[in-house]
NULOPA-387903 format. One record per residue (C-alpha): residue number from 1; x, y, z. Coordinates in Angstrom, 1 decimal. Layout:
+-----+--------+--------+--------+
:  nr :     c1 :     c2 :     c3 :
+-----+--------+--------+--------+
: NUM :      X :      Y :      Z :
...
+-----+--------+--------+--------+
END
This chain:
+-----+--------+--------+--------+
:  nr :     c1 :     c2 :     c3 :
+-----+--------+--------+--------+
:   1 :   23.5 :    6.4 :    1.9 :
:   2 :   20.7 :    4.2 :    3.3 :
:   3 :   21.3 :    2.1 :    6.4 :
:   4 :   22.1 :   -1.5 :    5.5 :
:   5 :   19.8 :   -4.2 :    6.8 :
:   6 :   21.1 :   -7.0 :    9.0 :
:   7 :   21.9 :  -10.1 :    6.9 :
:   8 :   20.4 :  -12.4 :    9.5 :
:   9 :   16.8 :  -11.5 :    9.7 :
:  10 :   13.9 :  -13.7 :   11.0 :
:  11 :   12.0 :  -13.1 :    7.8 :
:  12 :   14.7 :  -15.0 :    5.8 :
:  13 :   13.0 :  -18.3 :    6.6 :
:  14 :   10.0 :  -17.5 :    4.3 :
:  15 :    9.8 :  -18.6 :    0.7 :
:  16 :    8.1 :  -16.8 :   -2.2 :
:  17 :    4.4 :  -17.5 :   -1.9 :
:  18 :    3.5 :  -16.8 :   -5.6 :
:  19 :    6.8 :  -17.4 :   -7.2 :
:  20 :    8.1 :  -15.8 :  -10.4 :
:  21 :    7.6 :  -16.7 :  -14.0 :
:  22 :   10.2 :  -18.3 :  -16.2 :
:  23 :   10.6 :  -16.6 :  -19.6 :
:  24 :    8.7 :  -19.5 :  -21.2 :
:  25 :    5.8 :  -19.1 :  -18.7 :
:  26 :    5.7 :  -15.4 :  -19.2 :
:  27 :    5.5 :  -15.7 :  -23.0 :
:  28 :    2.7 :  -18.3 :  -22.8 :
:  29 :    0.7 :  -16.1 :  -20.4 :
:  30 :    1.3 :  -12.9 :  -22.3 :
:  31 :    0.0 :  -14.5 :  -25.5 :
:  32 :   -3.3 :  -15.4 :  -23.7 :
:  33 :   -4.1 :  -11.7 :  -23.3 :
:  34 :   -6.9 :  -10.4 :  -25.6 :
:  35 :   -5.3 :   -6.9 :  -25.5 :
:  36 :   -8.7 :   -5.3 :  -24.9 :
:  37 :   -9.1 :   -1.8 :  -26.4 :
:  38 :  -11.3 :   -0.7 :  -23.5 :
:  39 :   -9.5 :   -2.8 :  -20.9 :
:  40 :  -11.3 :   -3.0 :  -17.5 :
:  41 :   -8.0 :   -4.1 :  -15.9 :
:  42 :   -6.6 :   -0.6 :  -16.5 :
:  43 :   -9.6 :    1.1 :  -14.9 :
:  44 :   -9.1 :   -1.2 :  -11.9 :
:  45 :   -5.5 :   -0.1 :  -11.4 :
:  46 :   -5.2 :    3.1 :   -9.2 :
:  47 :   -2.0 :    4.0 :  -11.2 :
:  48 :   -3.7 :    3.4 :  -14.5 :
:  49 :   -0.9 :    1.2 :  -16.0 :
:  50 :   -1.5 :    0.5 :  -19.7 :
:  51 :   -1.8 :   -3.2 :  -18.9 :
:  52 :   -2.5 :   -4.6 :  -22.4 :
:  53 :    0.4 :   -2.6 :  -23.8 :
:  54 :    3.0 :   -3.9 :  -21.4 :
:  55 :    1.7 :   -7.4 :  -21.8 :
:  56 :    1.9 :   -7.2 :  -25.6 :
:  57 :    5.5 :   -6.0 :  -25.3 :
:  58 :    6.3 :   -9.1 :  -23.3 :
:  59 :    4.7 :  -11.2 :  -26.0 :
:  60 :    6.8 :   -9.5 :  -28.7 :
:  61 :   10.1 :   -9.8 :  -26.8 :
:  62 :   10.3 :   -6.1 :  -25.9 :
:  63 :   11.0 :   -6.5 :  -22.2 :
:  64 :   12.6 :   -3.1 :  -21.8 :
:  65 :    9.6 :   -1.4 :  -23.4 :
:  66 :    7.3 :   -3.4 :  -21.2 :
:  67 :    9.0 :   -2.3 :  -18.0 :
:  68 :    9.1 :    1.3 :  -19.2 :
:  69 :    5.3 :    1.3 :  -19.8 :
:  70 :    4.8 :    0.0 :  -16.2 :
:  71 :    7.3 :    2.4 :  -14.5 :
:  72 :    6.0 :    5.4 :  -16.5 :
:  73 :    2.7 :    4.9 :  -14.7 :
:  74 :    4.0 :    3.6 :  -11.4 :
:  75 :    7.6 :    3.9 :  -10.4 :
:  76 :    6.9 :    1.4 :   -7.6 :
:  77 :    5.8 :   -1.1 :  -10.2 :
:  78 :    8.3 :   -3.7 :   -8.9 :
:  79 :    7.0 :   -3.9 :   -5.4 :
:  80 :    3.3 :   -3.5 :   -6.5 :
:  81 :    3.8 :   -6.5 :   -8.7 :
:  82 :    4.4 :   -8.5 :   -5.5 :
:  83 :    2.1 :   -6.8 :   -2.9 :
:  84 :   -0.9 :   -5.6 :   -4.8 :
:  85 :   -4.1 :   -7.6 :   -4.1 :
:  86 :   -4.5 :   -8.2 :   -7.9 :
:  87 :   -7.3 :  -10.6 :   -7.2 :
:  88 :   -9.6 :   -7.7 :   -6.3 :
:  89 :   -8.0 :   -5.1 :   -8.7 :
:  90 :   -6.7 :   -5.8 :  -12.2 :
:  91 :   -6.9 :   -9.6 :  -12.3 :
:  92 :  -10.3 :   -9.4 :  -10.6 :
:  93 :  -11.6 :   -7.3 :  -13.5 :
:  94 :  -10.0 :   -9.3 :  -16.3 :
:  95 :  -12.7 :  -10.1 :  -19.0 :
:  96 :  -11.8 :  -13.8 :  -18.8 :
:  97 :  -13.6 :  -13.9 :  -15.4 :
:  98 :  -16.9 :  -13.5 :  -17.3 :
:  99 :  -16.0 :  -16.2 :  -19.8 :
: 100 :  -15.3 :  -19.1 :  -17.4 :
: 101 :  -11.5 :  -18.9 :  -18.3 :
: 102 :   -8.7 :  -18.3 :  -15.8 :
: 103 :   -7.9 :  -14.5 :  -15.8 :
: 104 :   -4.5 :  -13.2 :  -17.0 :
: 105 :   -1.9 :  -13.3 :  -14.2 :
: 106 :   -1.2 :   -9.6 :  -14.6 :
: 107 :    0.8 :   -9.3 :  -11.3 :
: 108 :    3.2 :  -12.1 :  -12.2 :
: 109 :    3.7 :  -10.7 :  -15.7 :
: 110 :    4.4 :   -7.2 :  -14.2 :
: 111 :    6.9 :   -8.8 :  -11.8 :
: 112 :    8.6 :  -10.6 :  -14.7 :
: 113 :    9.1 :   -7.4 :  -16.7 :
: 114 :   10.1 :   -5.2 :  -13.8 :
: 115 :   12.5 :   -7.7 :  -12.3 :
: 116 :   14.3 :   -8.1 :  -15.6 :
: 117 :   14.7 :   -4.4 :  -15.9 :
: 118 :   16.1 :   -4.2 :  -12.4 :
: 119 :   18.5 :   -7.0 :  -12.9 :
: 120 :   19.8 :   -5.4 :  -16.1 :
: 121 :   20.2 :   -2.1 :  -14.3 :
: 122 :   17.9 :   -0.3 :  -16.7 :
: 123 :   17.3 :    3.4 :  -16.1 :
: 124 :   14.3 :    5.0 :  -17.8 :
: 125 :   14.0 :    8.5 :  -16.4 :
: 126 :   16.3 :   11.5 :  -15.8 :
: 127 :   15.8 :   14.6 :  -13.7 :
: 128 :   14.4 :   17.6 :  -15.5 :
: 129 :   16.1 :   20.9 :  -15.9 :
: 130 :   16.5 :   22.6 :  -12.4 :
: 131 :   13.6 :   24.9 :  -11.6 :
: 132 :   15.2 :   26.3 :   -8.5 :
: 133 :   12.2 :   25.1 :   -6.4 :
: 134 :   12.4 :   22.9 :   -3.4 :
: 135 :    9.9 :   20.5 :   -2.0 :
: 136 :   10.0 :   18.8 :    1.4 :
: 137 :    8.4 :   15.4 :    1.7 :
: 138 :    7.5 :   14.1 :    5.2 :
: 139 :    7.7 :   10.3 :    5.5 :
: 140 :    9.8 :    8.0 :    3.4 :
: 141 :    7.1 :    5.5 :    2.3 :
: 142 :    5.6 :    4.8 :   -1.2 :
: 143 :    3.6 :    8.0 :   -1.4 :
: 144 :    6.6 :   10.2 :   -0.8 :
: 145 :    8.9 :    8.1 :   -3.0 :
: 146 :    6.4 :    8.3 :   -5.9 :
: 147 :    6.0 :   12.0 :   -5.4 :
: 148 :    9.7 :   12.8 :   -5.1 :
: 149 :   10.6 :   10.8 :   -8.3 :
: 150 :    7.9 :   12.6 :  -10.3 :
: 151 :    9.0 :   16.0 :   -8.9 :
: 152 :   12.6 :   15.2 :   -9.9 :
: 153 :   11.4 :   14.4 :  -13.5 :
: 154 :    9.8 :   17.8 :  -13.4 :
: 155 :   13.1 :   19.5 :  -12.3 :
: 156 :   12.3 :   20.3 :   -8.7 :
: 157 :   14.7 :   19.6 :   -5.8 :
: 158 :   13.4 :   17.3 :   -3.1 :
: 159 :   14.2 :   16.5 :    0.6 :
: 160 :   12.7 :   13.5 :    2.3 :
: 161 :   12.3 :   13.5 :    6.1 :
: 162 :   12.0 :   10.1 :    7.6 :
: 163 :   12.1 :    9.2 :   11.3 :
: 164 :   13.5 :    5.7 :   10.7 :
: 165 :   17.0 :    5.0 :    9.3 :
: 166 :   15.5 :    3.1 :    6.4 :
: 167 :   13.1 :    4.2 :    3.7 :
: 168 :   10.2 :    2.4 :    2.0 :
: 169 :    7.6 :    2.7 :    4.7 :
: 170 :    5.5 :   -0.5 :    5.1 :
: 171 :    7.1 :   -1.9 :    1.9 :
: 172 :   10.2 :   -2.3 :    4.1 :
: 173 :    8.8 :   -2.7 :    7.6 :
: 174 :    5.3 :   -4.2 :    7.2 :
: 175 :    4.8 :   -6.3 :    4.0 :
: 176 :    4.4 :  -10.0 :    4.7 :
: 177 :    7.8 :  -11.6 :    3.9 :
: 178 :    6.2 :  -14.3 :    1.7 :
: 179 :    5.2 :  -11.4 :   -0.6 :
: 180 :    8.3 :   -9.3 :   -0.4 :
: 181 :   11.3 :   -9.1 :    2.0 :
: 182 :   12.7 :   -5.9 :    3.4 :
: 183 :   16.0 :   -6.0 :    1.4 :
: 184 :   14.0 :   -6.1 :   -1.9 :
: 185 :   12.1 :   -3.0 :   -0.8 :
: 186 :   15.4 :   -1.2 :    0.1 :
: 187 :   16.8 :   -2.1 :   -3.3 :
: 188 :   13.8 :   -0.6 :   -5.0 :
: 189 :   14.2 :    2.6 :   -2.9 :
: 190 :   17.8 :    2.9 :   -4.0 :
: 191 :   16.8 :    2.3 :   -7.6 :
: 192 :   14.2 :    5.1 :   -7.4 :
: 193 :   16.6 :    7.5 :   -5.7 :
: 194 :   19.2 :    6.9 :   -8.5 :
: 195 :   17.4 :    9.6 :  -10.5 :
: 196 :   19.5 :   12.0 :   -8.3 :
: 197 :   18.7 :   15.3 :   -6.6 :
: 198 :   16.7 :   13.8 :   -3.7 :
: 199 :   18.2 :   14.6 :   -0.3 :
: 200 :   17.6 :   12.2 :    2.6 :
: 201 :   17.1 :   13.3 :    6.2 :
: 202 :   16.7 :   10.1 :    8.1 :
: 203 :   16.3 :    9.9 :   11.9 :
: 204 :   14.2 :   13.1 :   11.7 :
: 205 :   10.7 :   13.0 :   13.2 :
: 206 :    8.7 :   15.9 :   12.0 :
: 207 :    6.5 :   17.3 :   14.7 :
: 208 :    9.2 :   16.4 :   17.2 :
: 209 :   12.6 :   17.3 :   15.8 :
: 210 :   11.3 :   19.9 :   13.4 :
: 211 :    7.9 :   21.6 :   13.0 :
: 212 :    5.8 :   21.7 :    9.9 :
: 213 :    5.9 :   25.5 :   10.0 :
: 214 :    9.7 :   25.4 :   10.0 :
: 215 :    9.6 :   23.1 :    6.9 :
: 216 :    7.2 :   25.4 :    5.2 :
: 217 :    9.8 :   28.2 :    5.5 :
: 218 :   12.6 :   26.0 :    4.1 :
: 219 :   10.7 :   24.7 :    1.1 :
: 220 :    8.4 :   26.1 :   -1.6 :
: 221 :    5.9 :   23.3 :   -1.0 :
: 222 :    5.4 :   20.3 :    1.3 :
: 223 :    4.0 :   16.8 :    0.7 :
: 224 :    2.8 :   14.8 :    3.7 :
: 225 :    3.2 :   11.1 :    3.2 :
: 226 :    3.2 :   10.0 :    6.9 :
: 227 :    1.4 :    6.7 :    6.7 :
: 228 :   -0.3 :    5.4 :    9.8 :
: 229 :    0.8 :    5.5 :   13.4 :
: 230 :    1.4 :    3.0 :   16.2 :
: 231 :   -0.8 :   -0.1 :   16.7 :
: 232 :   -4.0 :    0.4 :   18.6 :
: 233 :   -3.9 :   -1.2 :   22.0 :
: 234 :   -6.6 :   -3.2 :   23.8 :
: 235 :   -7.5 :   -1.8 :   27.1 :
: 236 :   -7.9 :   -5.0 :   29.2 :
: 237 :   -6.1 :   -6.3 :   32.2 :
: 238 :   -2.6 :   -7.7 :   31.4 :
: 239 :   -2.2 :   -5.5 :   28.2 :
: 240 :    1.4 :   -4.6 :   29.3 :
: 241 :    2.6 :   -8.2 :   29.9 :
: 242 :    5.6 :   -9.3 :   27.9 :
: 243 :    4.6 :  -11.2 :   24.8 :
: 244 :    1.8 :   -8.9 :   24.0 :
: 245 :    2.7 :   -6.9 :   20.8 :
: 246 :    1.0 :   -4.7 :   18.3 :
: 247 :    0.9 :   -6.6 :   15.0 :
: 248 :    2.7 :   -4.0 :   12.9 :
: 249 :    5.4 :   -3.6 :   15.6 :
: 250 :    5.9 :   -7.4 :   15.6 :
: 251 :    6.2 :   -7.5 :   11.8 :
: 252 :    8.7 :   -4.6 :   11.8 :
: 253 :   10.8 :   -6.3 :   14.5 :
: 254 :   11.3 :   -9.6 :   12.7 :
: 255 :   11.6 :   -8.0 :    9.2 :
: 256 :   14.4 :   -5.6 :   10.2 :
: 257 :   16.3 :   -7.9 :   12.7 :
: 258 :   16.1 :  -11.0 :   14.7 :
: 259 :   13.0 :  -11.9 :   16.7 :
: 260 :   13.4 :  -14.6 :   19.3 :
: 261 :   10.2 :  -16.6 :   19.9 :
: 262 :   11.7 :  -18.4 :   22.9 :
: 263 :    9.9 :  -21.7 :   22.5 :
: 264 :    6.6 :  -20.2 :   21.8 :
: 265 :    4.1 :  -22.9 :   21.0 :
: 266 :    0.8 :  -20.9 :   20.7 :
: 267 :    0.2 :  -17.5 :   19.1 :
: 268 :   -3.1 :  -15.7 :   19.3 :
: 269 :   -3.8 :  -12.9 :   16.8 :
: 270 :   -6.6 :  -10.5 :   17.6 :
: 271 :   -8.4 :   -9.0 :   14.6 :
: 272 :   -9.9 :  -10.0 :   11.3 :
: 273 :   -8.3 :   -7.7 :    8.7 :
: 274 :   -5.5 :   -8.2 :    6.3 :
: 275 :   -2.8 :   -7.4 :    8.9 :
: 276 :   -4.3 :  -10.1 :   11.2 :
: 277 :   -4.3 :  -12.6 :    8.4 :
: 278 :   -0.7 :  -11.7 :    7.6 :
: 279 :    0.6 :  -12.2 :   11.1 :
: 280 :   -1.3 :  -15.4 :   11.7 :
: 281 :    0.5 :  -16.8 :    8.7 :
: 282 :    3.8 :  -15.3 :    9.7 :
: 283 :    3.6 :  -16.8 :   13.1 :
: 284 :    3.1 :  -20.2 :   11.5 :
: 285 :    6.0 :  -19.5 :    9.1 :
: 286 :    8.3 :  -18.6 :   12.0 :
: 287 :    7.7 :  -22.0 :   13.5 :
: 288 :    4.9 :  -21.5 :   16.0 :
: 289 :    2.9 :  -24.8 :   16.0 :
: 290 :   -0.5 :  -23.3 :   16.8 :
: 291 :   -1.4 :  -19.9 :   15.3 :
: 292 :   -5.0 :  -18.8 :   15.9 :
: 293 :   -6.9 :  -15.7 :   14.8 :
: 294 :   -9.6 :  -14.3 :   17.1 :
: 295 :  -12.2 :  -12.2 :   15.3 :
: 296 :  -15.3 :  -10.7 :   17.0 :
: 297 :  -17.6 :  -11.2 :   14.0 :
: 298 :  -18.7 :  -14.0 :   11.8 :
: 299 :  -16.4 :  -15.5 :    9.1 :
: 300 :  -18.2 :  -14.0 :    6.2 :
: 301 :  -18.0 :  -10.5 :    7.8 :
: 302 :  -14.2 :  -10.5 :    8.1 :
: 303 :  -12.7 :   -7.3 :    6.5 :
: 304 :   -9.6 :   -9.3 :    5.3 :
: 305 :   -9.4 :  -10.6 :    1.8 :
: 306 :  -11.0 :  -14.0 :    1.4 :
: 307 :   -8.2 :  -15.4 :   -0.8 :
: 308 :   -5.6 :  -14.5 :    1.8 :
: 309 :   -7.6 :  -16.2 :    4.6 :
: 310 :   -8.0 :  -19.3 :    2.4 :
: 311 :   -4.2 :  -19.4 :    2.0 :
: 312 :   -3.7 :  -19.0 :    5.7 :
: 313 :   -5.9 :  -22.0 :    6.4 :
: 314 :   -4.0 :  -24.1 :    3.9 :
: 315 :   -0.9 :  -23.3 :    5.9 :
: 316 :   -2.5 :  -24.5 :    9.2 :
: 317 :   -3.8 :  -21.3 :   10.7 :
: 318 :   -7.0 :  -21.6 :   12.7 :
: 319 :   -9.6 :  -19.1 :   14.0 :
: 320 :  -12.0 :  -18.5 :   16.8 :
: 321 :  -15.0 :  -16.4 :   15.6 :
: 322 :  -17.5 :  -14.3 :   17.6 :
: 323 :  -15.1 :  -13.9 :   20.5 :
: 324 :  -13.3 :  -11.1 :   22.2 :
: 325 :  -10.4 :  -10.9 :   24.7 :
: 326 :  -11.3 :   -9.6 :   28.2 :
: 327 :   -7.9 :  -10.3 :   29.9 :
: 328 :   -4.3 :  -11.3 :   29.3 :
: 329 :   -3.0 :  -13.5 :   32.1 :
: 330 :    0.5 :  -14.6 :   33.2 :
: 331 :    3.3 :  -14.0 :   35.6 :
: 332 :    5.2 :  -11.2 :   34.0 :
: 333 :    4.7 :  -12.7 :   30.6 :
: 334 :    1.5 :  -13.7 :   28.8 :
: 335 :    0.5 :  -17.3 :   29.3 :
: 336 :   -3.2 :  -17.3 :   28.8 :
: 337 :   -6.0 :  -15.2 :   27.2 :
: 338 :   -9.4 :  -15.0 :   28.7 :
: 339 :  -12.1 :  -14.7 :   26.0 :
: 340 :  -15.8 :  -14.1 :   26.0 :
: 341 :  -18.3 :  -15.3 :   23.3 :
: 342 :  -20.2 :  -12.6 :   21.4 :
: 343 :  -23.7 :  -12.7 :   19.9 :
: 344 :  -24.4 :  -11.7 :   16.3 :
: 345 :  -24.5 :   -8.0 :   17.3 :
: 346 :  -21.1 :   -8.4 :   18.9 :
: 347 :  -22.3 :   -8.1 :   22.4 :
: 348 :  -20.8 :  -10.3 :   25.2 :
: 349 :  -22.8 :  -13.3 :   26.2 :
: 350 :  -23.0 :  -13.8 :   29.9 :
: 351 :  -21.4 :  -16.9 :   31.3 :
: 352 :  -19.5 :  -17.7 :   28.1 :
: 353 :  -16.0 :  -16.8 :   29.2 :
: 354 :  -13.2 :  -19.4 :   28.4 :
: 355 :   -9.4 :  -19.4 :   28.5 :
: 356 :   -6.9 :  -20.4 :   25.8 :
: 357 :   -3.1 :  -20.8 :   26.1 :
: 358 :   -0.9 :  -18.2 :   24.3 :
: 359 :    2.7 :  -17.2 :   24.8 :
: 360 :    2.5 :  -14.6 :   22.0 :
: 361 :   -0.4 :  -12.2 :   21.5 :
: 362 :   -0.5 :  -10.0 :   18.5 :
: 363 :   -3.0 :   -7.1 :   18.3 :
: 364 :   -4.1 :   -6.4 :   14.8 :
: 365 :   -7.1 :   -4.1 :   15.5 :
: 366 :   -5.9 :   -1.0 :   13.7 :
: 367 :   -3.4 :    1.8 :   13.8 :
: 368 :   -3.7 :    5.3 :   15.1 :
: 369 :   -3.9 :    8.1 :   12.5 :
: 370 :   -1.2 :   10.6 :   12.2 :
: 371 :   -3.3 :   13.4 :   10.8 :
: 372 :   -3.5 :   15.0 :   14.2 :
: 373 :    0.1 :   16.1 :   13.8 :
: 374 :   -1.3 :   18.8 :   11.4 :
: 375 :   -4.1 :   19.8 :   13.8 :
: 376 :   -4.2 :   23.6 :   14.2 :
: 377 :   -2.7 :   24.4 :   10.8 :
: 378 :   -4.9 :   26.9 :    9.1 :
: 379 :   -6.6 :   25.5 :    6.0 :
: 380 :   -6.1 :   21.9 :    7.0 :
: 381 :   -9.2 :   19.8 :    7.7 :
: 382 :   -9.1 :   16.5 :    9.6 :
: 383 :  -11.8 :   13.8 :    9.4 :
: 384 :  -11.5 :   10.9 :   11.9 :
: 385 :   -7.8 :   12.0 :   12.2 :
: 386 :   -7.3 :   11.7 :    8.4 :
: 387 :   -6.1 :   14.6 :    6.4 :
: 388 :   -8.8 :   15.7 :    4.0 :
: 389 :   -7.5 :   16.3 :    0.5 :
: 390 :   -9.0 :   16.8 :   -2.9 :
: 391 :   -8.3 :   14.6 :   -5.9 :
: 392 :   -5.0 :   16.3 :   -6.4 :
: 393 :   -3.8 :   15.8 :   -2.8 :
: 394 :   -4.4 :   19.5 :   -1.9 :
: 395 :   -5.1 :   20.0 :    1.8 :
: 396 :   -6.6 :   23.5 :    1.5 :
: 397 :   -3.4 :   25.2 :    3.0 :
: 398 :   -1.3 :   26.9 :    0.4 :
: 399 :    1.6 :   24.8 :   -0.8 :
: 400 :    0.6 :   21.8 :    1.4 :
: 401 :   -0.3 :   18.4 :   -0.1 :
: 402 :   -0.8 :   14.9 :    1.3 :
: 403 :   -1.3 :   11.4 :    0.2 :
: 404 :   -1.0 :    7.7 :    1.2 :
: 405 :   -2.4 :    6.3 :    4.4 :
: 406 :   -2.5 :    9.5 :    6.4 :
: 407 :   -5.0 :   10.8 :    3.9 :
: 408 :   -6.8 :    7.7 :    2.6 :
: 409 :   -6.9 :    5.9 :    6.0 :
: 410 :   -4.9 :    2.8 :    5.1 :
: 411 :   -5.3 :    1.6 :    1.5 :
: 412 :   -2.8 :   -0.3 :   -0.7 :
: 413 :    0.7 :    0.6 :   -1.8 :
: 414 :   -0.6 :    1.2 :   -5.3 :
: 415 :   -3.0 :    3.8 :   -4.0 :
: 416 :   -0.2 :    5.6 :   -2.2 :
: 417 :    1.9 :    5.5 :   -5.4 :
: 418 :   -1.0 :    7.0 :   -7.4 :
: 419 :   -1.7 :    9.7 :   -4.8 :
: 420 :    2.0 :   10.7 :   -4.5 :
: 421 :    2.3 :   11.1 :   -8.3 :
: 422 :   -0.9 :   13.0 :   -8.6 :
: 423 :    0.2 :   15.4 :   -5.8 :
: 424 :    3.6 :   15.9 :   -7.5 :
: 425 :    1.9 :   17.1 :  -10.7 :
: 426 :   -0.4 :   19.4 :   -8.7 :
: 427 :    2.6 :   20.8 :   -6.8 :
: 428 :    4.3 :   21.4 :  -10.2 :
: 429 :    1.3 :   23.4 :  -11.4 :
: 430 :    1.2 :   25.3 :   -8.1 :
: 431 :    4.8 :   26.2 :   -8.4 :
: 432 :    4.3 :   27.3 :  -12.0 :
: 433 :    1.7 :   29.8 :  -10.8 :
: 434 :   -1.4 :   27.8 :  -11.8 :
: 435 :   -4.3 :   26.9 :   -9.5 :
: 436 :   -3.5 :   24.0 :   -7.2 :
: 437 :   -5.6 :   21.6 :   -9.2 :
+-----+--------+--------+--------+
END
């Protein structure tokens, strides 16, 4: 049984940014689709969902069939409908973009079909005949969940090892609440686990409470879906002051429980990626009057998605570009941040230091990689602390596979789902005596 989330959570104040379709809206949108035979939207989806097929089924009233088409390709189709950056994936590749016509809203149609299936309690898949084989999955995020579900369909027993008391990975602890709240992620996890035969070992940190070598002895194969590690810190004076948080840690705190802002009037977010954009919007949504992002480069060089930053500005977020913190100042708690201007090569400009007020500083400058936990295992190669795998998730060590952020460096939920499923099929071939690929 998964741990229940607190009812009173700070994220509850957020509304649904994109909203859901009514049946009438879904029908109209589905009938706009051209049902392309060589659909570029499919190629843009890491899980290769048959998009024209599921949309056609909505148009013909076959909602159960539509949901099955989605879940057969991506068992995390319900969360991906909410959190996928469809603007740069399937929707971004819709043929209508080349015709001066608004693209099909694939994500909203996917949400419509999958939500209806969940509400009806539909079940599409059953566990396969028991093979007698056992697989350990390290980490309880999307990659491991996708892998475990596919392995159960193939008849293998699974055990998930997760250091937290909740599963779902960043879907539960890190997704912006205006996209999906933690309780929805937990509900999806429970729905996935309902296939049966997946044992949960929560509160177990692999590498600390149990070694990888011990798990290899217990199981016939292992899948590593660790995700990413703690927030990267900024080594400047005052970094340990109260009120200075890693962005991912901050998001987890207010998604899983109460987070008291204590009269905070100004938040400063350091970074320019998607996490930085998320938290600058979240600070505004939590009631902070002034929420400002500080990015060391120019606006057009930000790594975060342009459409997300445009939405943040509409909500009142602001930014300081070509600047870098050099000190956090305050008496026990951060009160001010000293910044320096940077030139176009991101080098500090002498004599340009200035100070801005901030009672909350959120560092969104990256996360550490957890691949180092596998350092020293024969056959495993690390590259910039990421686990090197082939297209099947094989690490090079017999029976050891990996996917998700610990291998891809931090991509989308849909990438983790695709990699977990691919690894599950490769593990099945390995256990059947075939080559790992």
